[in-house]
C-alpha positions in Angstrom: 47.3 101.2 65.6 47.6 98.1 67.8 48.6 96.0 64.8 51.5 98.2 64.1 52.6 98.7 67.7 53.2 95.0 68.6 55.6 94.3 65.7 57.5 97.5 66.4 58.0 96.6 70.0 59.1 93.1 69.2 61.6 94.6 66.7 63.0 97.0 69.3 63.3 94.2 71.9 65.1 91.9 69.4 67.6 94.5 68.4 68.4 95.4 72.0 69.0 91.7 72.8 71.1 91.1 69.7 73.6 93.8 70.3 75.9 92.7 73.2 78.1 95.4 74.7 81.7 95.2 73.5 84.2 93.9 76.1 86.5 96.6 77.4 90.2 96.6 76.3 92.2 96.3 79.5 95.6 98.0 79.6 98.6 97.8 81.8 99.3 100.7 84.3 102.2 102.7 85.3 102.6 103.8 88.9 104.6 107.0 89.6 105.5 107.7 93.2 104.5 111.3 93.4 104.9 111.9 97.2 106.9 109.6 99.5 106.5 110.1 103.3 108.5 107.6 105.5 106.7 104.3 104.9 104.0 105.3 102.4 103.7 107.0 99.0 100.9 108.7 97.0 101.0 107.4 93.4 99.9 108.8 90.1 98.4 105.9 88.2 98.4 106.2 84.4 97.7 103.9 81.5 100.7 102.7 79.6 101.5 104.9 76.5 100.8 102.1 74.1 97.1 101.8 75.2 94.4 102.7 72.7 92.4 105.8 73.5 89.2 103.8 74.5 91.1 101.5 76.8 90.8 101.3 80.6 92.5 99.5 83.4 91.1 97.8 86.5 93.4 98.3 89.4 93.7 97.2 93.0 96.2 97.3 95.9 97.7 94.1 97.1 99.8 93.3 100.2 103.3 92.0 99.5 103.6 90.7 103.1 100.3 89.7 104.5 98.6 86.5 103.2 95.2 84.8 103.7 94.9 81.3 105.2 95.2 79.7 101.7 98.5 81.7 101.0 96.9 84.2 98.6 98.0 87.8 99.0 95.6 90.0 101.0 93.6 92.6 99.1 91.4 95.2 100.8 87.7 94.7 99.7 86.9 98.4 99.5 85.5 98.8 96.0 82.4 96.7 95.8 83.2 95.6 92.3 86.6 94.3 93.2 88.7 97.0 91.5 88.8 100.6 90.6 88.8 101.8 87.0 91.5 104.0 85.4 90.9 105.6 82.0 93.0 108.2 80.1 90.6 110.9 81.6 90.7 109.9 85.3 89.9 107.2 87.7 87.4 106.0 90.3 90.0 105.7 93.0 89.1 107.8 96.0 91.8 110.2 97.0 92.2 108.7 100.5 92.8 105.2 98.9 95.8 106.4 96.9 98.1 106.5 99.9 100.0 103.2 99.7 102.3 101.6 102.2 105.7 100.6 100.8 104.8 96.9 101.6 101.8 97.1 99.2 101.8 97.2 95.4 99.3 98.2 92.7 98.1 95.5 90.3 96.1 95.7 87.0 93.8 93.1 85.5 94.9 91.8 82.1 91.6 90.0 81.4 92.6 86.7 82.9 94.8 87.5 85.9 96.2 90.3 88.1 99.7 91.7 87.1 102.0 93.9 89.0 102.1 97.5 87.8 105.3 99.1 86.7 106.6 101.5 89.4 108.7 104.6 88.7 
């Protein structure tokens, strides 16, 4: 029994290590201003129509006015992972974080750098 158990465990461990998780396909996003109230809007954030069904987008809000000391735009560090996830089926963006000042923009991660989302 023990002779058979050790090779079986080593085979399971080797197969788990050998199969890396596939990298996600990141997609561009479209921001639709659903509700506009004076200086803020509530967007509907969707993946672009040309995205594959298994794609996702990493999104964040970024200030267009305020900058850090080094000149980089200010981003709120609310999600611990640095961005929220948007899929064809929903998102991890909390409802209270959707409201966006007109001086802020939504950005999506293309795998190498942040890009401004299209706004409609």
